[in-house]
C-alpha positions as a printed Julia matrix, in Angstrom:
179×3 Matrix{Float64}:
  12.39  -0.19   -5.87
  10.96  -1.08   -2.46
  12.88   1.78   -0.82
  11.51   4.27   -3.35
   7.98   3.1    -2.61
   8.61   3.5     1.14
   9.92   7.03    0.57
   6.89   7.97   -1.54
   4.5    6.47    1.02
   6.19   8.38    3.86
   6.18  11.57    1.77
   2.43  11.25    1.18
   1.83  10.71    4.9
   3.91  13.78    5.8
   2.18  15.79    3.1
  -1.16  15.03    4.7
   0.09  15.67    8.25
   2.16  18.8     7.74
   1.9   20.19    4.23
   4.54  20.44    1.52
   6.39  23.51    2.82
   7.03  21.99    6.26
   8.51  18.71    5.02
  12.3   18.41    4.96
  14.51  15.62    3.66
  15.96  14.71    7.07
  12.52  14.31    8.58
  11.36  12.19    5.65
  14.38   9.91    5.66
  14.25   9.46    9.44
  10.72   8.19    9.0
  11.86   5.47    6.58
  15.15   4.77    8.39
  17.33   5.62    5.4
  20.06   8.21    4.92
  19.78  11.61    3.31
  22.56  10.46    0.96
  20.27   7.73   -0.32
  17.53  10.31   -0.92
  19.88  12.43   -3.02
  20.89   9.41   -5.08
  17.25   9.18   -6.17
  16.01  12.78   -6.2
  17.55  16.23   -6.47
  15.07  17.73   -3.98
  11.6   17.26   -2.54
   9.94  18.81   -5.6
  11.39  16.02   -7.73
  10.06  13.52   -5.19
   6.61  15.13   -5.48
   6.8   14.84   -9.27
   7.75  11.18   -9.07
   5.08  10.42   -6.47
   2.41  11.99   -8.68
   3.75  10.33  -11.8
   3.88   6.92  -10.13
   0.18   7.22   -9.32
  -1.06   8.38  -12.68
   1.24   6.47  -15.02
  -1.02   3.41  -14.8
  -4.0    5.62  -15.61
  -2.27   7.28  -18.56
  -1.03   4.09  -20.17
  -4.49   2.55  -19.88
  -6.26   5.58  -21.29
  -3.76   6.04  -24.13
  -4.24   2.39  -25.04
  -7.99   2.96  -24.9
  -7.73   5.05  -28.05
  -8.25   2.3   -30.57
  -7.32   2.34  -34.22
 -10.92   3.01  -35.27
 -11.1    6.21  -33.22
 -13.26   4.97  -30.38
 -12.44   4.5   -26.74
 -12.0    1.04  -25.28
 -14.46   1.37  -22.4
 -12.75  -1.29  -20.28
  -9.43   0.58  -20.39
 -11.18   3.84  -19.52
 -13.0    2.09  -16.66
  -9.75   0.66  -15.26
  -8.06   4.06  -15.48
 -10.86   5.95  -13.75
 -11.2    3.24  -11.09
  -7.47   3.49  -10.39
  -7.8    7.26   -9.89
 -10.8    6.75   -7.63
  -8.91   4.16   -5.57
  -6.03   6.64   -5.07
  -8.23   9.73   -4.66
  -6.78  10.94   -1.33
  -3.15  10.78   -2.45
  -3.99  12.38   -5.78
  -5.8   15.26   -4.09
  -2.81  15.9    -1.82
  -0.36  15.93   -4.71
  -2.51  18.12   -6.97
  -2.31  20.88   -4.36
   1.5   20.92   -4.31
   2.8   24.25   -5.6
   5.81  26.17   -4.4
   7.38  29.17   -6.09
   8.32  28.14   -9.61
   7.17  24.57   -8.98
   3.65  23.7   -10.14
   3.06  19.97  -10.29
   0.07  20.16  -12.64
   1.87  22.3   -15.21
   4.91  20.07  -15.19
   2.85  16.94  -15.31
   0.97  18.14  -18.37
   4.24  17.89  -20.32
   4.74  14.31  -19.18
   1.21  13.39  -20.21
   1.83  14.82  -23.65
   5.02  12.8   -24.1
   3.37   9.54  -23.01
   0.35  10.08  -25.24
   2.46  10.95  -28.28
   4.53   7.83  -27.76
   1.67   5.42  -27.05
  -0.76   6.71  -29.68
   2.04   7.01  -32.22
   2.7    3.27  -31.83
  -0.79   2.27  -32.97
  -1.95   5.03  -35.32
  -0.5    6.49  -38.48
  -1.06  10.17  -37.81
   0.83  13.18  -39.2
   3.32  14.54  -36.65
   1.64  17.95  -36.29
  -1.77  16.36  -35.8
  -0.37  13.97  -33.2
   1.38  16.86  -31.43
  -1.84  18.9   -31.34
  -3.81  15.88  -30.15
  -1.29  15.19  -27.37
  -1.46  18.84  -26.2
  -5.25  18.78  -26.23
  -5.35  15.39  -24.52
  -2.93  16.45  -21.78
  -4.93  19.58  -20.97
  -8.14  17.56  -20.99
  -6.61  14.91  -18.73
  -5.52  17.47  -16.12
  -8.99  19.04  -16.22
 -10.69  15.64  -15.93
  -8.49  14.54  -13.03
  -8.94  17.82  -11.19
 -12.69  17.84  -11.74
 -13.18  14.21  -10.73
 -11.02  14.57   -7.63
 -12.91  17.65   -6.44
 -16.38  16.16   -6.99
 -16.7   13.38   -4.45
 -20.4   13.08   -5.25
 -19.72  12.0    -8.85
 -20.19   8.23   -9.13
 -17.19   6.53  -10.7
 -19.41   4.76  -13.25
 -20.78   8.12  -14.44
 -17.27   9.53  -14.74
 -16.19   6.47  -16.72
 -19.07   7.06  -19.15
 -18.24  10.76  -19.51
 -14.52  10.12  -20.03
 -15.21   7.35  -22.55
 -17.72   9.49  -24.47
 -15.31  12.42  -24.44
 -12.62  10.25  -26.0
 -14.86   8.44  -28.49
 -17.08  11.28  -29.59
 -14.76  14.22  -29.17
 -11.02  14.42  -28.89
 -10.11  11.29  -30.9
 -12.02  12.59  -33.92
  -9.02  14.76  -34.85
  -6.85  11.69  -35.31
């Protein structure tokens, strides 16, 4: 796992220095002193690496927020706070990755599907909800999450505590009401 973390860290550095289109696998692997063969054992191409880099950053956020949806339909404010603080702590890397688009590859669109799957799985573990309702909720939640992340990351002047309150209220007083 340490090698994967080194590759992701080097990828993020190159992304900031040169932009997605200019990065190639040889250049990346030279930076971490590993072979291209090793890269292709982990990823099919650099778009898959971008997906995994983004996912590795927001998975902690998603698990925390999905667990914040308590059985009584309110948001656990501490879980929301931890999730939003995590995003704030990784703001620069998140902003870089949210701009990655290339041809048929759009990280945000692809990531929305992953969010939906995680939310369906996590919420389904703790709540007895009809399948169609859970599916609708997961779609709505994933779209809302992408919007929230994008908005928060593009508004540097928004205090994290205010964003935590807004996200918690949105969960407690809005979206979770359909469950």
